[in-house]
C-alpha positions in Angstrom: 38.6 30.4 -21.9 37.3 27.7 -19.6 33.6 27.3 -18.8 32.7 25.5 -15.6 29.2 24.2 -15.3 28.0 23.0 -11.9 25.3 20.4 -11.8 23.4 20.3 -8.6 22.3 16.7 -8.9 21.8 14.6 -5.8 24.2 11.7 -5.5 22.9 8.5 -6.9 24.8 6.7 -4.2 22.6 8.0 -1.3 22.8 5.4 1.5 19.6 3.7 2.6 19.7 5.2 6.1 20.2 8.7 4.6 17.5 8.0 2.1 15.1 7.0 4.8 16.1 10.0 6.9 15.3 12.4 4.0 11.9 10.8 3.4 11.0 10.9 7.1 12.1 14.6 7.3 10.0 15.5 4.3 6.9 13.8 5.5 7.3 14.9 9.1 8.1 18.6 8.6 7.5 19.8 5.0 4.6 18.3 3.2 1.9 19.0 5.8 1.8 20.7 9.2 0.2 20.7 12.6 -2.4 18.2 13.6 -3.8 17.8 10.1 -5.4 14.3 9.8 -3.8 14.0 6.4 -0.4 14.5 8.1 -1.3 11.6 10.4 -2.4 9.4 7.4 0.7 10.1 5.3 3.2 9.6 8.2 1.5 6.5 9.4 1.7 5.0 6.0 5.4 5.9 5.5 6.5 4.7 8.9 4.5 1.5 8.6 6.1 0.6 5.2 9.6 1.4 6.5 9.1 -0.6 9.7 7.6 -3.7 8.0 10.3 -3.6 5.3 13.0 -3.9 7.9 14.3 -0.4 7.2 17.1 1.2 9.3 16.4 4.6 10.9 19.3 6.6 12.4 19.0 9.2 15.2 18.8 12.0 12.7 15.8 10.4 11.0 14.0 9.8 14.2 14.6 13.3 15.6 12.1 14.6 13.0 9.4 12.9 15.0 10.7 13.5 18.5 8.3 16.4 19.2 5.4 14.4 18.0 6.4 11.3 20.0 6.9 13.3 23.2 3.3 14.6 23.1 1.8 11.3 22.0 -0.4 11.0 25.2 -1.8 14.5 24.8 -2.7 14.0 21.1 -4.3 10.6 21.8 -6.5 11.9 24.6 -7.6 14.9 22.6 -8.0 13.1 19.3 -9.2 9.6 20.3 -11.0 9.3 16.9 -7.6 9.0 15.3 -6.3 6.4 17.8 -5.3 3.9 15.0 -3.1 6.5 13.2 -1.6 7.8 16.5 -0.9 4.3 17.9 0.6 3.1 14.6 3.0 6.0 14.4 4.1 5.6 18.0 4.7 1.9 17.8 6.5 2.2 14.4 8.8 4.9 15.8 9.7 2.7 18.7 10.3 -0.3 16.6 12.4 1.7 14.2 14.6 2.7 17.2 13.1 5.7 18.9 14.2 5.9 22.5 11.1 5.4 24.6 8.5 2.9 25.7 5.2 4.8 25.8 3.7 2.5 23.2 2.8 -0.1 25.8 1.2 2.5 28.0 -0.8 4.0 25.2 -1.9 0.5 24.0 -3.2 -0.3 27.4 -5.1 3.0 27.7 -6.7 2.5 24.2 -7.7 -1.0 25.1 -9.3 0.1 28.4 -11.3 2.8 26.6 -12.8 0.2 24.4 -12.2 2.1 21.2 -11.9 -1.2 19.2 -15.5 -2.0 20.1 -16.7 1.2 18.5 -15.3 0.3 15.0 -17.8 -0.1 12.2 -16.1 -2.9 10.2 -14.3 -6.2 10.8 -11.3 -4.8 8.9 -11.0 -1.9 11.3 -11.3 -4.3 14.2 -8.6 -6.5 12.8 -6.3 -3.5 12.4 -7.0 -2.5 16.0 -6.3 -6.0 17.2 -3.1 -6.2 15.2 -1.8 -2.9 16.4 -2.3 -3.7 20.1 -1.0 -7.2 19.8 2.4 -5.6 19.1 2.5 -4.7 22.8 0.9 -7.9 24.1 -2.7 -6.7 24.3 -5.9 -8.1 22.7 -8.7 -5.4 22.8 -11.2 -7.9 21.4 -10.5 -11.0 23.4 -14.1 -12.1 23.5 -14.5 -11.9 19.7 -13.2 -15.3 18.7 -14.8 -15.4 15.3 -13.3 -12.1 13.9 -10.6 -13.8 11.8 -13.1 -16.5 10.6 -15.5 -13.8 9.4 -12.8 -12.0 7.5 -11.5 -15.2 5.9 -15.0 -16.0 4.6 -15.3 -12.5 3.1 -12.0 -12.6 1.3 -12.5 -16.3 0.1 -15.5 -15.3 -2.0 -13.7 -14.7 -5.2 -16.8 -13.6 -7.1 -16.7 -10.4 -5.0 -13.3 -9.5 -6.5 -14.1 -10.2 -10.2 -16.0 -6.9 -10.4 -14.6 -3.4 -9.9 -15.0 -2.5 -6.3 -12.1 -0.5 -4.8 -13.3 -0.7 -1.2 -13.5 -4.5 -1.3 -10.2 -4.8 -3.1 -8.3 -2.8 -0.6 -10.0 -4.6 2.3 -8.8 -7.9 0.7 -5.2 -6.8 0.6 -5.2 -5.3 4.1 -6.9 -8.4 5.5 -3.9 -10.4 4.2 -1.5 -7.8 5.7 -3.1 -8.2 9.1 -3.4 -12.0 8.9 0.2 -12.4 8.0 1.4 -9.7 10.5 2.9 -7.9 7.5 4.9 -10.9 6.3 6.0 -12.1 9.8 4.0 -15.3 9.8 2.2 -17.7 7.4 -1.4 -16.5 7.1 -2.5 -19.9 5.8 -4.5 -18.7 2.9 -6.4 -21.2 0.8 -6.9 -21.5 -2.9 -10.0 -19.4 -2.9 -8.3 -16.5 -1.3 -5.4 -16.8 -3.8 -8.0 -16.6 -6.6 -9.5 -13.5 -5.0 -6.1 -11.9 -5.0 -5.5 -12.9 -8.6 -8.9 -11.6 -9.8 -8.2 -8.3 -8.0 -4.7 -8.1 -9.6 -6.2 -8.7 -13.0 -8.7 -5.9 -12.5 -5.9 -3.6 -11.3 -3.7 -4.5 -14.2 -6.6 -3.9 -16.7 -7.1 -0.5 -15.1 -3.3 0.1 -15.0 -3.8 0.9 -11.3 -0.3 0.5 -9.9 -1.3 1.4 -6.4 -3.7 -1.5 -6.0 -1.6 -3.9 -8.1 1.4 -3.3 -5.9 -0.7 -4.1 -2.8 -1.9 -7.3 -4.5 1.6 -8.4 -5.3 2.7 -7.8 -1.7 -0.3 -9.7 -0.4 0.5 -12.6 -2.7 4.1 -12.7 -1.4 2.9 -12.6 2.2 0.6 -15.4 1.4 3.4 -17.6 0.1 2.2 -17.3 -3.6 4.1 -16.4 -6.7 3.7 -13.0 -8.2 2.9 -13.0 -12.0 6.0 -11.9 -13.8 4.1 -9.6 -16.1 2.7 -7.7 -13.2 6.0 -7.5 -11.3 7.9 -6.3 -14.4 5.4 -3.6 -15.2 5.4 -2.3 -11.6 9.2 -2.3 -11.5 9.3 -0.1 -14.7 6.5 2.0 -13.4 8.3 2.7 -10.1 11.5 3.7 -11.8 9.6 6.2 -13.9 8.2 8.2 -10.9 9.1 11.9 -10.9 10.0 13.7 -7.7 9.7 17.4 -7.5 11.1 19.6 -4.7 10.6 23.2 -3.5 7.9 25.3 -1.9 5.7 25.3 -5.0 5.1 21.6 -4.9 1.6 20.3 -4.0 0.8 17.6 -1.5 -2.0 16.5 -3.8 0.2 14.0 -5.5 0.8 10.3 -5.9 2.7 9.8 -2.7 0.8 6.7 -1.7 1.4 4.9 -5.0 5.1 5.9 -4.8 5.3 4.4 -1.3 3.5 1.1 -2.0 5.3 0.6 -5.3 8.6 0.9 -3.5 7.3 -1.4 -0.8 6.5 -4.0 -3.5 10.0 -3.6 -4.8 11.4 -4.5 -1.4 9.1 -7.4 -0.8 9.8 -8.8 -4.3 13.6 -8.6 -3.9 14.3 -5.4 -5.8 16.1 -2.3 -4.5 13.5 0.0 -3.1 13.5 3.8 -2.8 16.3 4.0 -5.3 15.6 7.6 -6.5 17.6 10.4 -4.7 15.4 12.3 -2.2 16.0 15.5 -0.1 15.1 16.5 3.4 12.7 19.2 2.1 9.3 19.6 0.6 8.8 16.9 -2.0 5.9 15.7 -4.3 5.7 12.4 -6.1 4.1 12.0 -9.5 3.2 8.8 -11.3 4.5 8.5 -14.9 2.1 9.2 -17.8 1.1 6.2 -19.7 -1.5 4.3 -21.5 -4.9 4.5 -19.8 -6.1 1.1 -18.6 -8.7 -0.6 -20.9 -11.0 -1.7 -18.2 -13.7 0.9 -19.0 -13.3 0.3 -22.7 -13.6 -3.5 -22.2 -16.7 -3.1 -20.0 -18.4 -0.8 -22.5 -17.6 -3.2 -25.3 -19.1 -6.1 -23.4 -22.2 -4.1 -22.5 -23.0 -3.2 -26.1 -22.5 -6.7 -27.5 -25.9 -8.3 -28.2 -24.7 -11.8 -27.7 -22.4 -12.3 -24.7 -20.8 -15.4 -23.4 -18.8 -16.1 -20.3 -16.4 -18.2 -22.4 -13.2 -16.1 -23.1 -12.2 -18.4 -25.9 -15.5 -17.8 -27.6 -15.5 -14.0 -27.0 -11.8 -13.3 -27.4 -11.7 -12.4 -31.1 -15.0 -10.4 -31.0 -13.9 -8.4 -27.9 -10.4 -7.6 -29.2 -11.8 -6.5 -32.6 -13.9 -3.9 -30.7 -11.0 -2.5 -28.6 -8.4 0.1 -29.5 -4.8 -1.0 -30.3 -3.5 0.1 -26.9 -6.4 -1.7 -25.1 -5.7 -4.8 -27.1 -2.1 -4.8 -26.0 -3.0 -4.5 -22.3 -5.7 -7.2 -22.5 -3.2 -9.4 -24.2 -0.6 -8.9 -21.4 -3.3 -9.5 -18.8 -4.4 -12.7 -20.5 -0.9 -14.1 -20.5 -0.1 -12.9 -16.9 -2.4 -15.3 -15.0 -3.8 -18.7 -15.8 -7.1 -17.6 -14.1 -7.9 -15.1 -16.8 -10.6 -17.3 -18.3 -12.3 -17.9 -15.0 -12.0 -14.2 -14.2 -13.6 -13.3 -17.6 
């Protein structure tokens, strides 16, 4: 008797264009639907990462977005509050190879409407300027100090030595815009490098792969080295992501962390998006692991009656109060960056 067992396992040799096409099909047609703002957010993030990573997109991949692209003007006029998402998707599709040139027309219309002047923060204004500059337009031509203000903000390293997610992500995105996503030297000074390293230490102590991946990308775009400990941990973390398929999967997953970790892989010279994917509903789940010791470290410091800012003085006392897992992560953080003492 002969038993034949068939294993329906996707090929590990999936080509990059096929891989990108499957990702684009899943995000465009299966995870979310309609004019859901979360659809806009997810697809804008995916396409942005593919475009700035130099990904190739074949006709099949781009066809998943043809209906959206063809109605771009209607959506933009009816949902002007989402103009940055809509414009980003349109421009990325064209730059990935979509047949069409409406990005220039839409950029001109958005600029004429003055939407960039209604933004509430310098970071949003920088994003608007960067988007429209891709089609030769500056919506904030009279704001000559925007970049200077942002550089002052991200150069204040003390801001980034304390947990503040909003400030941390504004730092990394500011570097993305200043460098045009790695296309030019953003001319970052030593203070900004320190801000990035402090943010990376916080992310590592929290075991926050999403933020740490963005920090590593920003360091590379700034022309700085990425700490080996951070890069190695992120590579291992990325390979351990789980991908689930089928109608039962939830979009409340770790898709963003999956995307930025693979983006980091590409920027740091590793093979990105290596896991097989399908052109269907997918969900992405981060691996289980040791919880970051940041909270434990903070509680330990708060309870100590005599605190010093000198890490060499406090090192033994602090480590004695931490769990074994927390001690290990703090030890890795300490060796990962020569700024750890200043950070502490």
